[in-house]
C-alpha positions in Angstrom: -52.7 -42.1 26.1 -53.6 -43.4 29.4 -57.2 -44.7 29.6 -57.6 -41.9 32.5 -56.9 -39.5 30.3 -59.3 -40.9 27.3 -62.1 -41.1 29.8 -61.9 -37.7 31.1 -61.9 -36.3 27.6 -64.9 -38.6 26.5 -66.7 -37.4 29.5 -65.7 -34.1 29.1 -67.2 -33.6 25.5 -70.4 -36.1 26.3 -71.0 -33.8 29.5 -70.5 -30.4 27.3 -72.7 -32.2 24.1 -69.5 -32.0 21.4 -70.6 -35.7 20.9 -73.4 -37.9 22.3 -72.6 -41.2 24.3 -70.7 -43.7 22.3 -69.2 -46.4 23.3 -65.3 -46.4 22.2 -63.1 -49.3 21.6 -59.5 -48.8 22.3 -57.4 -52.4 21.3 -53.8 -52.7 22.3 -52.4 -54.1 19.1 -49.1 -53.9 20.2 -46.1 -56.5 18.6 -43.0 -57.2 19.7 -41.4 -53.9 17.9 -44.0 -52.4 19.4 -46.7 -51.9 16.7 -48.5 -53.7 13.6 -49.3 -50.7 11.9 -53.0 -52.4 11.7 -51.8 -53.8 8.5 -52.1 -57.4 7.4 -48.7 -59.2 7.7 -47.0 -61.9 5.9 -44.9 -63.0 9.3 -46.8 -60.6 11.9 -50.4 -61.7 11.4 -53.4 -60.2 10.2 -53.9 -57.1 12.0 -56.0 -55.6 9.5 -58.6 -58.2 9.6 -58.6 -58.3 13.3 -59.2 -54.4 13.2 -61.8 -54.4 11.2 -63.5 -58.0 11.0 -63.3 -60.1 14.2 -62.9 -57.0 16.6 -66.2 -55.5 15.6 -68.0 -58.6 15.1 -67.3 -59.2 18.9 -68.2 -55.9 20.3 -71.5 -55.7 18.6 -72.4 -59.1 19.9 -71.2 -58.1 23.4 -71.9 -54.4 23.7 -75.5 -52.7 23.0 -74.2 -51.2 19.6 -76.1 -50.0 16.5 -74.2 -52.8 14.4 -73.8 -50.6 10.9 -71.6 -48.9 9.4 -73.1 -45.6 9.7 -73.0 -45.4 13.6 -69.5 -46.9 13.1 -66.4 -44.6 12.5 -62.3 -45.0 13.3 -59.9 -42.9 14.1 -56.2 -42.8 15.5 -53.4 -40.7 16.4 -49.5 -41.4 14.7 -49.7 -45.1 14.0 -53.3 -45.2 15.0 -53.8 -42.4 12.3 -52.4 -44.4 9.5 -54.3 -47.7 11.0 -57.6 -45.8 10.9 -57.2 -44.3 7.3 -56.0 -47.8 5.8 -58.7 -49.6 7.4 -61.4 -47.4 6.8 -60.1 -47.4 2.9 -60.1 -51.4 2.8 -63.2 -51.6 4.6 -65.7 -49.1 3.8 -68.3 -51.9 4.6 -67.6 -51.3 8.0 -67.0 -48.1 8.9 -68.3 -44.9 7.2 -66.2 -41.8 8.8 -62.5 -41.9 9.4 -60.4 -39.0 11.4 -56.7 -39.2 11.7 -54.8 -37.6 14.1 -51.1 -36.9 13.0 -50.8 -40.4 10.7 -47.8 -41.4 10.7 -45.6 -43.0 7.9 -48.5 -42.8 5.1 -45.7 -43.3 2.9 -43.2 -45.7 4.3 -41.3 -45.2 1.3 -40.3 -41.7 1.9 -40.0 -42.6 5.6 -37.1 -44.8 4.8 -35.4 -42.4 2.3 -35.8 -39.5 5.3 -34.8 -41.5 7.7 -31.4 -43.6 6.2 -29.5 -43.2 9.2 -31.9 -45.4 10.9 -31.3 -48.1 8.2 -28.1 -48.1 8.7 -27.9 -48.5 12.1 -30.7 -51.2 11.9 -28.0 -53.0 9.2 -26.2 -53.7 12.7 -28.7 -56.0 15.0 -28.9 -59.3 14.5 -31.2 -60.4 16.9 -34.3 -59.4 18.5 -33.0 -58.8 21.9 -30.5 -55.7 20.8 -33.9 -54.3 19.6 -34.7 -53.7 23.6 -31.6 -52.2 24.5 -32.3 -47.9 25.4 -29.7 -46.9 22.1 -31.7 -48.8 20.0 -35.2 -47.7 21.2 -35.8 -46.1 17.5 -35.2 -49.1 15.6 -38.2 -50.3 16.5 -40.2 -48.2 13.7 -38.1 -49.6 11.2 -38.5 -53.1 12.3 -42.1 -52.4 12.7 -42.4 -51.0 9.4 -40.3 -54.1 7.7 -42.5 -56.7 9.2 -46.0 -55.0 8.3 -44.7 -54.1 4.6 -41.8 -56.4 3.9 -43.0 -59.5 5.8 -40.5 -62.2 5.1 -41.7 -65.6 6.9 -38.1 -67.4 6.0 -35.7 -64.6 7.0 -35.2 -65.2 10.8 -35.0 -64.0 13.4 -37.0 -60.3 12.2 -38.8 -62.2 9.3 -38.7 -59.4 7.7 -36.8 -57.5 4.6 -35.0 -54.7 4.8 -34.9 -52.1 1.4 -31.1 -51.0 2.5 -27.8 -52.6 3.4 -24.9 -51.1 4.2 -20.6 -51.3 3.4 -19.5 -49.1 5.6 -20.8 -45.5 4.4 -22.2 -47.1 1.0 -25.4 -47.8 0.5 -26.9 -50.3 -1.4 -30.6 -50.4 -2.2 -33.0 -53.3 -3.0 -35.7 -51.5 -5.7 -37.6 -54.8 -5.1 -37.9 -54.4 -1.4 -38.8 -50.6 -2.1 -41.6 -50.9 -4.4 -43.0 -53.6 -2.3 -42.8 -51.1 0.6 -44.5 -48.5 -1.4 -47.1 -50.5 -3.0 -48.2 -51.6 0.6 -47.8 -48.1 1.9 -51.7 -45.8 3.0 -50.9 -43.4 0.8 -51.0 -45.8 -2.5 -54.2 -47.0 -1.4 -56.6 -44.5 -3.1 -55.3 -46.0 -6.0 -55.7 -49.9 -5.7 -58.7 -49.1 -3.6 -60.6 -46.0 -5.3 -63.6 -47.2 -5.5 -63.8 -48.2 -1.7 -62.4 -44.7 -1.3 -65.6 -42.9 -2.8 -67.8 -45.3 -0.4 -66.7 -43.4 2.9 -69.3 -40.6 4.1 -66.5 -38.7 5.6 -62.5 -38.5 5.7 -60.7 -35.8 7.8 -56.7 -35.8 9.5 -54.9 -33.2 11.0 -51.2 -32.5 11.4 -48.8 -30.1 13.4 -46.8 -27.9 11.4 -43.8 -28.4 14.1 -44.1 -32.0 14.3 -41.1 -33.6 15.4 -41.7 -36.5 13.2 -40.3 -34.4 10.2 -41.6 -36.9 7.8 -45.6 -36.4 8.9 -46.1 -33.0 7.7 -45.1 -33.8 4.0 -46.7 -36.8 4.0 -50.1 -35.6 4.9 -50.2 -32.8 2.7 -49.4 -35.0 -0.3 -51.5 -37.5 0.5 -54.7 -34.8 0.9 -53.3 -33.5 -3.0 -53.7 -36.8 -4.1 -57.0 -37.2 -2.7 -58.0 -33.8 -4.2 -56.7 -34.9 -7.6 -58.9 -37.8 -7.4 -62.0 -35.8 -6.6 -62.4 -37.7 -3.2 -63.9 -34.7 -0.8 -62.3 -34.7 2.3 -60.9 -32.4 5.4 -57.2 -31.9 6.0 -55.6 -29.5 8.5 -52.4 -28.4 9.6 -52.6 -26.6 12.8 -49.7 -24.9 15.0 -48.3 -27.8 17.4 -46.0 -30.5 17.2 -46.6 -34.5 17.3 -48.4 -34.6 20.1 -49.0 -30.8 21.8 -52.5 -30.6 21.2 -54.0 -33.8 20.7 -55.1 -35.3 24.0 -55.2 -31.7 26.2 -58.2 -30.0 27.5 -59.6 -28.8 24.7 -57.1 -30.3 22.2 -57.7 -31.7 18.8 -59.4 -35.3 20.4 -61.6 -33.0 22.3 -62.8 -30.0 19.7 -62.1 -31.7 16.3 -62.1 -35.1 16.4 -65.2 -36.0 18.5 -67.4 -32.8 17.4 -66.4 -34.6 14.1 -68.1 -37.7 14.4 -71.2 -36.3 16.3 -71.3 -34.6 13.0 -71.4 -37.8 10.6 -72.1 -40.3 12.9 -75.9 -41.7 13.2 -76.7 -42.5 16.8 -80.1 -43.8 16.9 -81.2 -46.8 14.4 
């Protein structure tokens, strides 16, 4: 999403009083494989620490913020939605509220199983330059996930482990890597970070019923069911739309859902 487009959405929302004036921080956390998943990684760096600690400290020191968690929320779309949930749960002392739009790959193991063909193609890639070829564009996500959740600083050139390898059509499963992928997924944080989760003031996420990324609707629904069974108050909404069709347009999900959510739950005055 371009800066001009998001600026226009915020200007409209402020003008129409859907949200009070706010400071919006949109960091570019791209990596060699297009995404960090906003997670601390053994091989690509501590992106969660940067997002939730270093960046927040910098903004508070250099801009006219209300420097407390009650006035600070986190949001994102797709990979950013995943990262928003991850960092809110890991850092309830920093963020009070979170809204995730179509959060992608909440359950990395489920994604891997549902995209087995991608992993078969990835098994043939031997150098980073090959991933940049147009025909291999979708493989970026495989290596981004691997570096975020299965980083291996001793395994050049990708510095990550993949859960599957192939001999022709026959798949070999590395159960230890799959277990690590599952353990590091955002979908598992409610179990390992349950006490943190209870400290959040407000949680909401939504997704399009017809998302072309087929893993998103079931993963979001399962995440909501997990929170419900654990007794964590939250809002979860499925709407008719695709991955991005309803998100950033005028009167879309950002303008009419996400921003009013933060207007309700954040403190705008000390």
